[in-house]
C-alpha positions as CSV (number, residue, x, y, z in Angstrom):
1,M,-40.5,87.7,-9.6
2,A,-42.0,86.3,-12.6
3,N,-39.2,85.0,-13.9
4,E,-38.6,83.0,-10.6
5,Q,-41.9,81.8,-11.3
6,R,-41.1,80.4,-14.6
7,R,-38.2,79.0,-13.6
8,R,-40.1,77.2,-10.7
9,R,-42.9,76.0,-13.2
10,V,-39.9,74.9,-15.5
11,E,-38.4,72.7,-12.9
12,E,-41.4,71.2,-11.8
13,Q,-42.2,70.5,-15.7
14,I,-38.8,68.7,-16.2
15,Q,-38.9,66.7,-13.3
16,Q,-42.3,65.5,-14.2
17,E,-41.5,65.1,-17.5
18,L,-38.1,63.3,-16.7
19,S,-39.9,61.0,-14.6
20,E,-42.0,59.7,-17.3
21,I,-39.5,59.3,-19.9
22,L,-37.5,57.3,-17.4
23,R,-40.1,55.1,-16.8
24,L,-41.5,54.4,-20.2
25,E,-38.7,55.3,-22.7
26,L,-35.3,54.9,-21.2
27,K,-34.5,51.0,-22.1
28,D,-31.0,51.4,-20.4
29,P,-30.4,48.4,-17.8
30,R,-28.2,50.5,-15.2
31,V,-31.0,52.7,-14.8
32,G,-33.2,50.8,-12.6
33,M,-35.8,52.1,-10.0
34,I,-35.0,55.8,-10.0
35,T,-36.8,58.8,-8.4
36,I,-36.2,62.0,-9.5
37,S,-36.2,64.3,-6.2
38,G,-35.9,67.5,-7.6
39,V,-34.6,70.0,-10.5
40,T,-32.6,73.3,-10.2
41,V,-32.5,75.3,-13.6
42,S,-29.8,78.2,-14.0
43,P,-31.2,81.9,-14.1
44,D,-30.5,81.4,-18.0
45,F,-32.0,78.1,-18.3
46,A,-28.7,76.7,-20.0
47,S,-28.5,73.6,-17.6
48,A,-30.3,71.7,-15.3
49,K,-29.2,70.0,-12.2
50,V,-31.2,66.9,-11.8
51,F,-31.1,65.1,-8.3
52,Y,-32.2,61.7,-8.1
53,T,-32.5,58.8,-5.7
54,I,-32.3,54.9,-6.5
55,L,-33.0,51.7,-4.6
56,G,-30.2,49.8,-4.1
57,S,-26.5,49.6,-2.9
58,A,-23.6,51.8,-3.7
59,D,-22.8,49.7,-7.0
60,D,-26.2,50.3,-8.1
61,C,-25.9,53.9,-7.6
62,E,-22.6,54.2,-9.7
63,L,-24.3,51.9,-12.6
64,A,-27.2,54.6,-12.5
65,D,-25.1,57.4,-12.7
66,E,-23.3,56.0,-15.6
67,G,-26.5,55.1,-17.2
68,L,-28.1,58.5,-16.7
69,S,-24.7,60.4,-17.7
70,S,-24.9,58.2,-21.1
71,A,-28.5,58.7,-21.5
72,A,-28.1,62.5,-21.5
73,G,-28.6,63.7,-24.7
74,F,-31.0,61.3,-25.2
75,L,-33.3,62.7,-22.4
76,R,-32.9,66.0,-23.7
77,S,-34.2,65.2,-26.7
78,A,-37.0,63.7,-25.5
79,L,-37.6,66.5,-22.8
80,G,-37.4,69.1,-26.5
81,K,-40.3,67.3,-27.7
82,R,-42.5,67.5,-24.5
83,L,-41.9,71.1,-23.2
84,R,-42.8,74.3,-24.8
85,I,-39.8,76.1,-23.9
86,H,-37.0,77.8,-26.6
87,N,-33.8,76.3,-25.3
88,I,-33.9,73.1,-23.4
89,P,-31.3,72.8,-20.6
90,E,-28.2,70.5,-20.3
91,L,-29.2,68.0,-18.1
92,R,-26.6,67.4,-15.1
93,F,-27.4,64.4,-12.6
94,T,-26.6,64.3,-9.0
95,Y,-27.2,61.6,-6.6
96,D,-29.5,63.2,-3.8
97,T,-28.2,62.2,-0.2
98,S,-30.5,64.2,1.6
99,I,-32.7,61.2,2.3
100,E,-30.0,59.0,3.2
101,R,-28.7,62.1,5.8
102,G,-32.3,62.1,7.0
103,V,-32.8,58.6,7.8
104,R,-29.3,58.4,9.7
105,L,-30.1,61.6,11.8
106,S,-33.4,60.2,12.7
107,Q,-31.3,56.8,13.9
108,L,-29.2,59.1,15.8
109,I,-32.0,60.7,17.5
110,D,-33.5,57.4,18.1
111,Q,-30.3,56.1,19.8
112,A,-29.8,59.2,22.0
113,V,-33.4,59.2,23.2
114,A,-33.1,55.1,23.9
115,D,-29.8,56.0,25.7
116,K,-30.9,58.6,27.9
117,P,-31.2,57.5,31.5
118,A,-34.8,57.7,32.8
119,T,-35.7,60.4,34.8
120,K,-38.2,60.4,37.8
121,E,-40.9,63.0,38.2
């Protein structure tokens, strides 16, 4: 139980610190308006999957993915200066599609409700 709580705290701290580093320190033009939507750390703290969203088109997403992948070493080093843990996890960036899926499902529901014939009461 304590290990699970520690892992959640580390995930939250990585998410907060990465957001700050991306906003203030990373100067890669490929990485624009990115939001870190979540972090999942492996049980041994060796790797972290970082989920992000971006405002823009699919091309912007590809550019951001390239920029984040090339900056992973810098970001890990910057995290090492900010976090108080022994081993800083290897960062793997993944585009988070959950928001797009949620919007799409909401549109489908709205469309289904609008297409439903009105019933008499």
